N, C-alpha and C positions, 0 to 999 in steps of 0.2 A: 439672488443671483440665478440666472437662467441656466438651462441645461447646456452642456457643451455640444459642440457640433457632432462629435462622435456618438454621444448619447442619443441625439435626435435621429441619427442614421440607424442606430441599433433599434430604437423604438419603431421606426418606419419599416425596417426589415422584419421585425417581430410581427407587426400587423400584417404585412404581406404574407409571411409564413403561416399565420393563422388563417388567412383567407384561402391560401392554397391547400392547407390541411382540410378545411371544411369542404372545399370543392372535391378534393380527393375522396373524402368520406362519402359525399353524396354520390359520386361516380361509382365508388365501390358498392354502395347499396343498390344502385341501378343494375350493375353487372351481376350482383348476387341474385337479385330478383329474376333477371333474364335467365341466368343459369338454372335457377330453381324451376322456372317455367319450362325450360327445355328438358330438364330431367323428368318432369311430369309427363311431357309429350312423349319422350322416349319410352318411359315405362308403360304408357298407354299403348304405344305401338307394339311393344313386346308382348303385351297381353293379347292383342289382336293377332300378332304373328304366331303366338302359341296355339291359338285356335286354328289358324291356317295350317300350322305344322301337324296338329292332331288330325285334321281332315285329310291332309296329304298322306299321312301314315296309314290311316284307315283305308283310304283309296288304294294305296299300294298293297296293303295286306289283302284286300278283297281281290285285287288283280292276281296276286300270287296264288290264292286259293282257287280262283277260276282256272288259272293256267294248269295247276296241279290236277284238278278234276278233268280237264280236257285231255291231258296226257294219259291219265288213268283210263279214260274211256277209249282213246285211240289204241292203247295197249290191249284192252279187252277185245276190241274189234279185230285187231291183228291176230290175237290168239284164237278167236272164233273162226277166222278164215282158214287158219292152218289146221284146225281140227275137223273141218268139213271133209267128207270123203270126196274124192274126185271120180268122176265117171269117165271111163276110158272107152 
């Protein structure tokens, strides 16, 4: 005796569910690999950004030192001007 009509429908739906599950697994693996690639790209950009940040920090520190030395020199020149005797 053959399968009942309901059993045939159940078998058909199970096959369809298996196909959809396999498609979902395949799509999930694709998304996972894309995400992994993107993470690698972002970590590489962070490493480059770290070098840029270090350069910017060193540049700012150099500018601060140059500014401090200029201010000190200006102060010394002002003091020297006040110490010179005036001729009347």
